[in-house]
C-alpha positions as CSV (number, residue, x, y, z in Angstrom):
1,M,-2.9,134.4,51.7
2,Q,-0.2,132.5,53.6
3,L,-1.4,130.1,56.2
4,P,-0.3,130.6,59.7
5,C,2.7,128.5,60.5
6,T,1.0,127.0,63.6
7,H,-1.5,125.3,61.3
8,A,1.1,123.6,59.2
9,T,2.9,122.5,62.4
10,D,-0.3,121.2,63.7
11,R,-1.0,119.2,60.7
12,A,2.6,117.7,60.7
13,R,2.7,117.1,64.4
14,P,0.8,113.6,64.5
15,R,2.8,112.1,61.7
16,Y,6.1,113.4,63.3
17,L,5.3,112.2,66.7
18,G,4.2,108.9,65.3
19,T,7.7,108.6,63.6
20,I,9.4,109.5,67.0
21,A,7.3,106.8,68.7
22,I,8.3,104.1,66.1
23,G,11.8,105.1,66.4
24,T,11.9,104.9,70.1
25,V,10.4,101.5,70.1
26,A,13.0,100.3,67.7
27,V,15.8,101.8,69.7
28,L,14.4,100.0,72.8
29,V,13.6,96.8,71.1
30,F,16.4,96.2,68.8
31,P,19.2,95.6,71.4
32,A,17.1,93.0,73.2
33,W,16.3,91.3,70.0
34,A,19.9,91.1,69.0
35,Q,21.0,89.9,72.4
36,Q,18.3,87.2,72.3
37,E,19.7,86.0,68.9
38,F,23.2,85.5,70.4
39,P,25.3,83.8,69.2
40,Q,25.1,84.1,65.6
41,R,28.5,83.0,64.6
42,P,31.4,80.7,66.1
43,I,32.8,81.7,69.5
44,R,36.5,81.7,70.3
45,M,37.4,80.2,73.6
46,I,40.9,81.4,74.6
47,V,42.8,78.9,76.9
48,P,46.0,80.6,78.1
49,Y,47.9,77.1,78.3
50,P,49.3,74.8,75.6
51,P,47.3,71.6,74.8
52,G,47.3,68.7,77.2
53,G,47.1,70.3,80.5
54,P,44.2,70.3,83.0
55,T,42.9,73.7,81.9
56,D,43.1,72.7,78.2
57,I,41.1,69.6,79.1
58,M,38.5,71.7,80.9
59,G,38.3,74.3,78.2
60,R,37.6,71.5,75.7
61,L,34.9,70.0,77.7
62,T,33.3,73.6,78.4
63,A,33.6,74.0,74.6
64,E,31.5,71.1,74.0
65,V,29.1,72.2,76.7
66,L,28.6,75.5,75.1
67,Q,28.3,74.2,71.6
68,R,25.3,72.0,72.8
69,G,23.7,74.8,74.7
70,L,24.1,77.6,72.4
71,G,23.9,75.8,68.9
72,Q,27.2,77.3,67.6
73,N,30.8,76.1,67.2
74,V,33.2,76.9,69.9
75,I,36.8,77.1,68.7
76,V,39.6,76.5,71.3
77,D,42.6,78.8,70.9
78,N,45.6,77.7,73.0
79,R,47.8,80.7,73.8
80,G,50.1,79.6,76.5
81,G,53.0,81.5,78.1
82,A,54.1,83.9,80.7
83,A,52.0,82.2,83.6
84,T,48.8,82.6,81.4
85,A,49.3,86.3,80.9
86,I,49.7,86.1,77.1
87,G,46.3,84.6,76.6
88,A,44.7,86.6,79.4
89,E,45.8,89.9,77.7
90,M,44.4,88.7,74.3
91,A,41.1,88.0,75.9
92,A,41.1,91.3,77.7
93,R,41.7,93.1,74.5
94,A,39.1,91.4,72.5
95,P,35.7,93.0,71.6
96,A,33.2,92.8,74.5
97,D,30.4,91.0,72.5
98,G,30.5,87.5,73.7
99,Y,32.3,86.1,70.9
100,T,35.5,85.7,72.8
101,V,35.6,83.8,76.1
102,L,38.4,82.9,78.4
103,V,38.6,79.7,80.4
104,S,41.4,79.7,82.9
105,S,42.5,78.9,86.4
106,E,43.5,80.2,89.8
107,T,46.9,81.1,88.2
108,T,45.3,83.7,86.0
109,F,42.9,85.3,88.6
110,A,44.4,84.8,91.8
111,V,48.1,83.6,92.0
112,T,49.8,85.7,89.3
113,P,48.0,89.0,90.4
114,A,49.0,88.3,93.9
115,L,52.6,87.7,92.8
116,K,53.1,90.6,90.4
117,E,52.2,94.2,90.7
118,R,52.4,94.8,87.0
119,L,50.6,92.8,84.6
120,P,49.1,93.4,81.1
121,Y,45.7,92.6,82.4
122,H,43.7,93.0,85.7
123,P,41.1,90.4,86.9
124,E,38.4,92.9,87.9
125,R,39.2,95.8,85.5
126,D,39.3,93.8,82.3
127,F,36.9,90.9,82.8
128,A,33.3,90.1,83.7
129,P,32.7,86.9,85.3
130,V,30.3,84.3,84.0
131,S,30.8,81.2,86.1
132,L,33.0,79.0,88.1
133,L,33.3,75.6,86.5
134,T,35.2,73.0,88.6
135,T,37.4,72.5,91.5
136,Q,39.9,69.5,92.2
137,P,42.7,68.7,94.6
138,Y,46.3,68.6,93.6
139,V,48.3,65.4,93.6
140,L,52.1,64.9,93.9
141,A,53.5,63.0,91.1
142,V,57.1,61.6,90.8
143,T,58.9,60.2,87.8
144,N,59.3,56.3,87.6
145,T,63.2,56.8,87.3
146,L,63.1,58.1,91.0
147,P,63.6,55.3,93.6
148,V,60.7,56.6,95.9
149,Q,57.3,55.4,96.7
150,S,56.1,57.9,99.3
151,V,56.3,61.4,100.3
152,S,58.7,60.6,103.2
153,Q,61.0,58.8,100.8
154,L,61.0,61.7,98.4
155,I,61.9,64.1,101.2
156,A,64.7,61.8,102.4
157,H,65.9,61.5,98.8
158,A,65.9,65.2,98.2
159,K,67.8,65.8,101.4
160,A,70.4,63.2,100.6
161,N,70.7,65.1,97.1
162,P,70.4,68.7,97.9
163,G,70.0,71.0,94.8
164,K,69.8,68.1,92.3
165,L,66.1,67.3,92.0
166,G,64.0,69.4,89.7
167,F,60.2,70.1,90.0
168,G,58.1,71.2,87.2
169,S,55.3,73.6,86.8
170,A,53.1,75.4,84.3
171,G,55.4,78.3,84.4
172,A,57.0,80.9,86.9
173,G,54.2,82.2,89.1
174,S,51.7,79.5,88.1
175,A,49.7,78.0,90.9
176,N,51.5,74.5,90.9
177,H,54.8,76.5,91.1
178,L,53.5,78.0,94.2
179,A,52.3,74.7,95.5
180,G,55.9,73.4,94.8
181,E,57.4,76.2,96.8
182,M,55.1,75.5,99.7
183,F,56.1,71.9,99.7
184,K,59.6,72.8,99.7
185,Q,59.4,75.0,102.6
186,A,57.1,72.4,104.5
187,A,59.4,69.6,103.7
188,G,62.6,71.5,104.4
189,I,64.4,70.4,101.1
190,D,66.4,72.1,98.4
191,S,65.0,71.3,94.9
192,V,65.0,73.3,91.7
193,H,62.1,74.8,90.2
194,I,61.8,74.2,86.3
195,P,59.1,76.2,84.6
196,Y,57.4,75.3,81.5
197,K,54.9,76.8,79.1
198,G,52.1,74.8,80.6
199,N,51.4,71.6,82.4
200,G,51.5,69.4,79.3
201,P,55.2,69.9,78.5
202,A,56.2,69.5,82.3
203,I,54.3,66.2,82.4
204,V,56.2,65.0,79.2
205,D,59.3,65.7,81.0
206,L,58.2,64.1,84.2
207,I,57.4,60.9,82.3
208,S,60.8,60.9,80.6
209,G,62.7,61.5,83.9
210,Q,64.0,65.0,82.9
211,I,62.4,66.3,86.2
212,A,61.9,64.6,89.4
213,Y,58.3,65.5,90.5
214,M,55.5,68.0,90.2
215,L,52.3,68.9,91.7
216,G,49.3,69.1,89.4
217,S,45.6,68.4,89.1
218,I,44.3,64.8,89.2
219,S,42.8,65.2,85.7
220,S,46.1,65.9,84.2
221,L,48.2,63.3,86.1
222,Y,45.9,60.5,86.7
223,P,45.8,59.0,83.2
224,H,49.7,58.8,83.2
225,A,49.5,57.2,86.8
226,A,46.9,54.6,85.5
227,S,49.1,53.7,82.7
228,K,52.0,53.3,84.9
229,K,54.1,56.1,83.1
230,L,54.6,57.9,86.6
231,R,53.7,57.6,90.2
232,T,51.2,59.5,92.4
233,V,52.4,59.6,96.0
234,A,50.0,62.0,97.8
235,V,46.8,63.9,97.4
236,A,46.7,67.5,98.6
237,A,43.1,67.2,100.2
238,A,41.3,66.4,103.4
239,R,40.3,62.9,102.5
240,R,41.4,60.5,99.7
241,S,40.3,60.7,96.2
242,A,37.6,58.4,94.8
243,T,39.8,58.3,91.7
244,L,42.9,57.3,93.6
245,P,41.7,55.5,96.7
246,E,45.1,53.8,97.3
247,V,47.0,57.2,97.4
248,P,47.3,58.7,100.8
249,T,46.6,62.3,101.7
250,F,49.6,64.6,102.8
251,T,48.2,64.6,106.2
252,E,48.4,60.8,106.3
253,S,51.8,61.0,104.9
254,G,53.2,63.2,107.8
255,M,52.6,66.8,106.2
256,V,49.5,67.8,108.3
257,G,47.4,70.5,106.8
258,Y,49.2,70.7,103.3
259,Q,46.1,71.1,101.0
260,V,46.0,72.8,97.7
261,S,43.0,72.8,95.1
262,G,42.9,74.0,91.6
263,W,39.9,75.5,90.0
264,N,38.7,76.6,86.6
265,C,36.3,79.4,85.6
266,I,35.0,81.2,82.4
267,V,34.9,84.8,82.0
268,V,34.5,87.5,79.1
269,P,35.9,90.9,78.4
270,K,34.5,93.8,80.5
271,N,31.5,95.5,79.4
272,T,30.1,92.4,77.6
273,P,26.2,93.0,77.6
274,P,24.6,91.5,80.5
275,A,22.0,89.6,78.5
276,V,25.0,87.9,76.6
277,I,26.5,86.9,79.9
278,R,23.2,85.5,81.3
279,R,23.1,83.5,78.0
280,L,26.5,82.0,78.4
281,N,25.8,81.3,82.1
282,G,22.7,79.6,81.5
283,A,24.3,77.2,78.9
284,I,27.2,76.4,81.3
285,V,25.0,75.8,84.4
286,S,22.5,73.5,82.6
287,G,25.3,71.8,80.6
288,F,27.4,70.9,83.6
289,A,24.3,69.3,85.2
290,A,24.0,67.0,82.2
291,P,24.5,63.2,83.4
292,D,27.2,62.5,80.8
293,V,29.2,65.8,81.8
294,V,28.8,64.9,85.5
295,E,30.0,61.3,84.9
296,R,33.0,62.5,83.0
297,L,34.0,64.7,85.7
298,R,33.4,62.3,88.5
299,K,35.7,59.9,86.7
300,Q,38.7,62.3,87.2
301,S,37.8,63.4,90.7
302,I,36.6,66.9,89.6
303,D,33.8,68.4,91.3
304,P,31.3,70.6,89.2
305,A,31.1,74.1,90.9
306,V,29.1,76.2,88.4
307,G,27.1,79.2,89.7
308,T,26.2,82.9,89.2
309,P,28.7,85.6,88.1
310,E,28.4,87.2,91.4
311,Q,29.5,83.9,93.1
312,L,32.6,83.7,90.7
313,A,33.5,87.3,91.6
314,A,33.4,86.7,95.2
315,H,35.4,83.3,94.9
316,I,38.1,85.2,92.9
317,Q,38.4,87.9,95.4
318,S,38.6,85.2,98.3
319,E,41.2,83.2,96.5
320,F,43.3,86.4,95.6
321,A,43.4,87.1,99.4
322,R,44.4,83.4,100.3
323,Y,47.1,83.2,97.7
324,G,48.5,86.6,98.7
325,K,48.9,85.5,102.3
326,L,50.5,82.3,101.3
327,I,53.0,84.1,98.9
328,K,54.0,86.4,101.8
329,S,54.5,83.5,104.3
330,V,56.9,81.6,101.9
331,K,58.5,84.9,100.7
332,L,58.1,83.9,97.1
333,K,59.2,86.4,94.4
334,V,58.8,86.1,90.7
335,D,60.6,88.5,88.2
């Protein structure tokens, strides 16, 4: 006689439900276990500048910090060009698994988006914030071949030679390009913008006298000033730098209110798991508090500025609005 179906089902139900329970626990537990194990292989850090500039310097320091905190190699991949758009797009299109990070600057996340409506990436749509890294004021540096020792002398020389002096930047639409345009407008001079594929090549030409001056971070220009390969004549901050105490501010030099600061941050592709972002953020925050890292930054007049992903998101929005206002005031356009 055939047993009722209900009896067979009843006998199978406990084992079946047990299988469901085990499977459910596995589904819930496995992602957390996998995220706790991050990272399991080397991480690629894209720096959208060529070697030698301030963001490259900061990227390599950040790579050291992450290697120390995560126990995995971090490989710096320099991808300069197009005012950081080439490297930024590459990072935006990478898998959202934490194994590709982008270290960049105000150029990528505030200046270029404020200048250009069409970009191959979008700061909010394509990236998730990890942490702000550092901030530092800009300085004005001139080539040793130029017979000037101060801001006022540079302005006088430029007015005596309209259209003949070139100033360098990390590229058209970069932050120090905008800083240079602001300086031109405030000083009332006619100089020519010379864009480069990063600050490193621009500094090389500044040292050789191919360009007359440039604005850039202390970390990138101070070593060359210390070795007398170029001259720093003004700091774009409210007070003098501890690294360059002999160099006056722009306000002391007669250009009241001219202040420009650079900053660096670290982001990952959008939709990177929150647990992975927390892991990266924790390594950054603790690593930048290490005494040896703080000392290295202090020697270059760089201020640590690490914090939460939410704080970085708010900072990017604020800087985007600030640069957008500045760009409109100087009527700057970049093709």
